LUMDRENLO-311552 format. One record per atom (N, C-alpha, C, O): atom name; y, x negated, z negated; residue number from 1. Coordinates in steps of 0.02 Angstrom, whole numbers, plus 50000, padded with zeros to 5 digits. Example, Ala and Ser with C-alpha at 12.3 -4.5 7.8 and 13.67 -1.06 7.14 Angstrom:
2
atom,v,u,w,n
N,49716,49340,49610,1
CA,49775,49385,49610,1
C,49835,49340,49610,1
O,49834,49288,49577,1
N,49888,49358,49646,2
CA,49947,49316,49643,2
C,50002,49355,49606,2
O,50057,49330,49598,2
***
This chain:
84
atom,v,u,w,n
N,49928,49954,50000,1
CA,50007,50000,49998,1
C,50066,49966,50009,1
O,50073,49923,49965,1
N,50109,49966,50047,2
CA,50173,49942,50045,2
C,50218,49981,50037,2
O,50212,50040,50056,2
N,50275,49956,50007,3
CA,50333,49987,49973,3
C,50408,49943,49994,3
O,50413,49882,49987,3
N,50443,49972,50011,4
CA,50523,49925,50013,4
C,50580,49971,50020,4
O,50565,50028,50039,4
N,50646,49957,50009,5
CA,50686,49999,50025,5
C,50720,49983,50082,5
O,50772,50013,50095,5
N,50695,49935,50125,6
CA,50725,49900,50190,6
C,50671,49947,50256,6
O,50611,49935,50260,6
N,50689,49974,50279,7
CA,50636,50002,50330,7
C,50629,49953,50385,7
O,50570,49946,50400,7
N,50665,49921,50415,8
CA,50654,49862,50467,8
C,50589,49814,50421,8
O,50537,49794,50448,8
N,50605,49804,50364,9
CA,50565,49741,50314,9
C,50500,49781,50319,9
O,50452,49751,50343,9
N,50492,49836,50303,10
CA,50417,49881,50280,10
C,50380,49881,50347,10
O,50321,49866,50347,10
N,50418,49900,50418,11
CA,50406,49903,50469,11
C,50376,49828,50505,11
O,50323,49825,50538,11
N,50416,49777,50493,12
CA,50382,49712,50513,12
C,50330,49684,50464,12
O,50282,49653,50485,12
N,50337,49694,50409,13
CA,50255,49685,50367,13
C,50210,49699,50389,13
O,50158,49666,50397,13
N,50227,49768,50407,14
CA,50149,49811,50446,14
C,50126,49793,50500,14
O,50069,49796,50524,14
N,50180,49771,50520,15
CA,50154,49717,50612,15
C,50120,49672,50599,15
O,50065,49664,50625,15
N,50156,49617,50535,16
CA,50122,49551,50532,16
C,50063,49571,50501,16
O,50015,49534,50514,16
N,50049,49630,50457,17
CA,49975,49626,50427,17
C,49919,49630,50479,17
O,49869,49594,50479,17
N,49939,49696,50538,18
CA,49906,49691,50600,18
C,49893,49638,50624,18
O,49833,49627,50636,18
N,49932,49601,50636,19
CA,49925,49526,50670,19
C,49883,49473,50639,19
O,49861,49426,50671,19
N,49870,49485,50564,20
CA,49862,49419,50522,20
C,49778,49451,50519,20
O,49737,49408,50502,20
N,49753,49511,50530,21
CA,49691,49540,50525,21
C,49653,49482,50595,21
O,49682,49448,50638,21
N,49590,49489,50581,22
CA,49533,49442,50631,22
C,49552,49487,50702,22
O,49585,49539,50708,22
N,49519,49449,50749,23
CA,49531,49464,50825,23
C,49486,49540,50838,23
O,49498,49588,50875,23
N,49428,49526,50789,24
CA,49380,49584,50813,24
C,49419,49651,50773,24
O,49418,49707,50798,24
N,49447,49639,50717,25
CA,49482,49708,50675,25
C,49543,49726,50707,25
O,49560,49785,50705,25
N,49584,49677,50740,26
CA,49641,49699,50745,26
C,49645,49712,50816,26
O,49687,49756,50821,26
N,49623,49698,50871,27
CA,49605,49707,50945,27
C,49632,49784,50955,27
O,49684,49794,50987,27
N,49597,49831,50929,28
CA,49641,49916,50959,28
C,49697,49916,50937,28
O,49734,49948,50974,28
N,49726,49890,50884,29
CA,49799,49906,50859,29
C,49840,49872,50892,29
O,49885,49903,50920,29
N,49837,49808,50899,30
CA,49876,49761,50936,30
C,49879,49780,51013,30
O,49924,49756,51047,30
N,49822,49830,51047,31
CA,49834,49821,51121,31
C,49886,49904,51104,31
O,49934,49905,51142,31
N,49884,49946,51073,32
CA,49916,50009,51057,32
C,49998,49990,51052,32
O,50049,50016,51074,32
N,49982,49925,51005,33
CA,50079,49905,50992,33
C,50095,49875,51052,33
O,50141,49903,51081,33
N,50078,49840,51072,34
CA,50075,49789,51137,34
C,50101,49845,51202,34
O,50154,49834,51230,34
N,50063,49897,51219,35
CA,50051,49936,51276,35
C,50124,49977,51279,35
O,50162,49979,51328,35
N,50134,50010,51209,36
CA,50188,50054,51173,36
C,50238,50030,51182,36
O,50284,50071,51182,36
N,50255,49967,51192,37
CA,50320,49936,51172,37
C,50334,49927,51104,37
O,50391,49927,51080,37
N,50278,49917,51070,38
CA,50309,49949,50984,38
C,50341,49891,50953,38
O,50375,49907,50904,38
N,50339,49815,50968,39
CA,50377,49770,50934,39
C,50467,49782,50959,39
O,50517,49761,50929,39
N,50465,49819,51020,40
CA,50546,49830,51036,40
C,50580,49874,50982,40
O,50642,49876,50981,40
N,50539,49913,50932,41
CA,50566,49957,50891,41
C,50594,49901,50841,41
O,50651,49906,50820,41
N,50553,49851,50823,42
CA,50581,49807,50773,42
C,50638,49780,50810,42
O,50690,49802,50786,42
N,50646,49746,50851,43
CA,50691,49697,50869,43
C,50752,49758,50892,43
O,50809,49734,50896,43
N,50748,49825,50907,44
CA,50797,49871,50900,44
C,50839,49889,50847,44
O,50899,49904,50847,44
N,50789,49884,50792,45
CA,50816,49904,50721,45
C,50865,49854,50711,45
O,50922,49868,50693,45
N,50847,49802,50720,46
CA,50885,49737,50697,46
C,50943,49717,50718,46
O,50984,49690,50681,46
N,50954,49734,50806,47
CA,51005,49740,50843,47
C,51064,49804,50802,47
O,51124,49799,50786,47
N,51027,49849,50798,48
CA,51063,49908,50754,48
C,51090,49887,50684,48
O,51138,49916,50659,48
N,51065,49844,50660,49
CA,51079,49830,50578,49
C,51049,49875,50534,49
O,51079,49889,50482,49
N,50979,49906,50550,50
CA,50962,49937,50495,50
C,50922,49900,50459,50
O,50868,49923,50441,50
N,50936,49855,50447,51
CA,50887,49812,50402,51
C,50870,49735,50415,51
O,50890,49706,50465,51
N,50837,49708,50370,52
CA,50806,49634,50382,52
C,50755,49627,50395,52
O,50716,49659,50360,52
N,50724,49586,50449,53
CA,50646,49574,50465,53
C,50618,49523,50416,53
O,50560,49505,50427,53
N,50653,49495,50359,54
CA,50628,49445,50313,54
C,50595,49493,50250,54
O,50618,49546,50228,54
N,50543,49463,50234,55
CA,50512,49518,50178,55
C,50475,49476,50123,55
O,50455,49422,50143,55
N,50464,49490,50065,56
CA,50410,49449,50028,56
C,50362,49494,50005,56
O,50378,49547,49978,56
N,50285,49470,50017,57
CA,50250,49507,49992,57
C,50219,49490,49934,57
O,50183,49440,49939,57
N,50223,49522,49868,58
CA,50206,49526,49822,58
C,50135,49570,49789,58
O,50134,49631,49792,58
N,50081,49532,49760,59
CA,50041,49566,49746,59
C,50029,49582,49671,59
O,50012,49542,49628,59
N,50043,49671,49662,60
CA,50059,49689,49596,60
C,50007,49698,49537,60
O,50013,49708,49477,60
N,49949,49691,49583,61
CA,49875,49671,49545,61
C,49875,49617,49514,61
O,49842,49618,49462,61
N,49911,49549,49532,62
CA,49877,49505,49510,62
C,49953,49464,49495,62
O,49970,49410,49520,62
N,49992,49504,49448,63
CA,50053,49481,49412,63
C,50123,49461,49435,63
O,50167,49425,49411,63
N,50117,49509,49509,64
CA,50178,49495,49559,64
C,50183,49436,49592,64
O,50237,49415,49613,64
N,50119,49402,49599,65
CA,50099,49334,49638,65
C,50125,49345,49716,65
O,50114,49395,49750,65
N,50159,49292,49733,66
CA,50189,49295,49805,66
C,50117,49299,49843,66
O,50071,49266,49819,66
N,50108,49330,49891,67
CA,50052,49315,49954,67
C,50096,49296,50027,67
O,50154,49299,50045,67
N,50041,49280,50050,68
CA,50041,49279,50133,68
C,50015,49348,50175,68
O,49994,49398,50145,68
N,50019,49344,50230,69
CA,49991,49416,50269,69
C,49910,49398,50271,69
O,49868,49443,50264,69
N,49895,49344,50278,70
CA,49823,49326,50291,70
C,49797,49330,50215,70
O,49736,49335,50212,70
N,49822,49330,50170,71
CA,49776,49354,50109,71
C,49792,49410,50086,71
O,49757,49429,50039,71
N,49849,49456,50111,72
CA,49848,49528,50115,72
C,49783,49564,50144,72
O,49745,49605,50118,72
N,49784,49542,50191,73
CA,49717,49573,50221,73
C,49659,49549,50235,73
O,49629,49566,50285,73
N,49626,49486,50175,74
CA,49578,49465,50162,74
C,49536,49521,50147,74
O,49555,49561,50105,74
N,49469,49531,50182,75
CA,49425,49573,50172,75
C,49430,49648,50185,75
O,49388,49693,50181,75
N,49493,49648,50200,76
CA,49516,49720,50225,76
C,49480,49730,50315,76
O,49476,49692,50363,76
N,49458,49804,50301,77
CA,49430,49839,50370,77
C,49459,49880,50384,77
O,49467,49924,50341,77
N,49488,49887,50450,78
CA,49529,49948,50483,78
C,49478,50005,50480,78
O,49417,49995,50476,78
N,49512,50072,50483,79
CA,49477,50136,50461,79
C,49460,50145,50535,79
O,49500,50132,50579,79
N,49399,50167,50544,80
CA,49374,50185,50610,80
C,49336,50249,50590,80
O,49299,50262,50542,80
N,49365,50298,50662,81
CA,49349,50373,50640,81
C,49259,50382,50646,81
O,49229,50344,50684,81
N,49228,50425,50614,82
CA,49178,50427,50597,82
C,49137,50372,50555,82
O,49076,50373,50551,82
N,49169,50332,50529,83
CA,49128,50259,50488,83
C,49127,50288,50422,83
O,49179,50312,50401,83
N,49076,50289,50389,84
CA,49076,50307,50315,84
C,49067,50261,50265,84
O,49067,50278,50206,84
***
């Protein structure tokens, strides 16, 4: 779960987490993002001054430790419809 008061920072963090996943796990999501120009939304938000694309990931379950996107997605499996 991610939280922020900055709409651009939270969107950028979400995209970065997707790209930090393994190729096998993120392939379908990255394809959707890139074929629908999803990254343009982030650059346009920055152009409009809607926020900051820099952020810090903090793991609240581990005493507020700063973590990388790769650490945040470690062991994460994407939701697949029909998967139990």
